[in-house]
C-alpha positions, 0 to 999 in steps of 0.5 A: 504509472510509468509502466502504462506510458507507452505513447499511445495513451493520454496520461495526465497527472496533477502532483504537488510537487512533481518530483519525477518527470516521465516521458509520454506523461502530461504532469501538472503542478499546482500554481497558486500565483497563476490561480491554479490550485489542486481542485482547479487543476483536477477540473482542467484535466477532466475537460481534456478527457485523458485515458488515464487520470492520476491525481496525487494525494487528495486531502479534502471532500471537494478534491475527493468528489472530483477524483471519483467523478473522473472514475465515474466517467470512465477514466482509469483513475490511480490516486493516493490517500493517506491512511495506515493500511487498507482497512482505514481507507473506507472510513477515510473516504466516509469522512470525505463524504464519498458515499458507500455506493460510490466506493462499492461501484467505483473502487477496483483495487486498494493497496497499502505499502511500506518500504523497509530496509533490506539487511546487508547480505554480507554482515547480517547476523542471527538475532538472539531473540529468535525464539521470542520472534517466532512466538510472536509471529505464531501468536499475532500474525498466523494464529489460524494457520497451523501450516505456517505455524509449523513452518515458522517453528521449523525455520526457527530451528534451521534458519535463524532470524537476522539483524543488522551489524554493519560492515564496509559493504553497507557503510556500517549501516547494516542495511542495503537497499529497501524492499516493499511490504504491501497488502492488496485488496481486490474489490470483488462483487461480494466485497462491493456488496459489503461496502454498500452495506456499510461494513467496517474496514476491518470486517472487509479485510478479515473477509478478504483474508479468509475467503480470497487469500488476501495477504496483510502487511503483517503477513507480508512483513513476516514472510520476508522476515522468515526469509532473512531479508529484513530485521524484526526491529524494522517491522515490529510496528506492523506486527501489533495485535 
């Protein structure tokens, strides 16, 4: 959100707690002693008519309704919701009593991300499980992509997968820094119609992958694994069938 804070927009957040302070952003923290909880703070922000409204993670139906009310009244709303992936977002919103018409009309983008350790480039070593890893990627991540299957098979013979070793440059951790693994679903008109028809989240993601080239968390992780940037051990939970 700080990338949008150019001093010309009224950007307001409510965070519990505020972890980082940014210039040109009004950041509010709930204060139960002063009688300001998350929902009260959300209502107060809405009365100030911000250009960009960024509540932290909303956890109950009351908070969800206020967040979607902000989006419905023309405010660019950037918020978070606790789910494991994009597909689970819609069932979570169902649970929070946000109707599918609202979901289809107001949501523009859903992003799910995870930070994964980067292998230290000074001491990474070829992973002896290379063939096993390649077969898993072909079977689980790219079963319907013959072009990628061929590329993985070729890469496995030329550039092996890597795992962490440890050296003085990385304080013997084998990793240095982190990288973002992400999947993004753009709510196009056809996906909006699917939401209104109560399509399951997995069905929606499946459709987006086939028709809009959406990259899933598993595929994003597999691509960085094939480039030797990350270890299989750090992403195998994303490659579950």
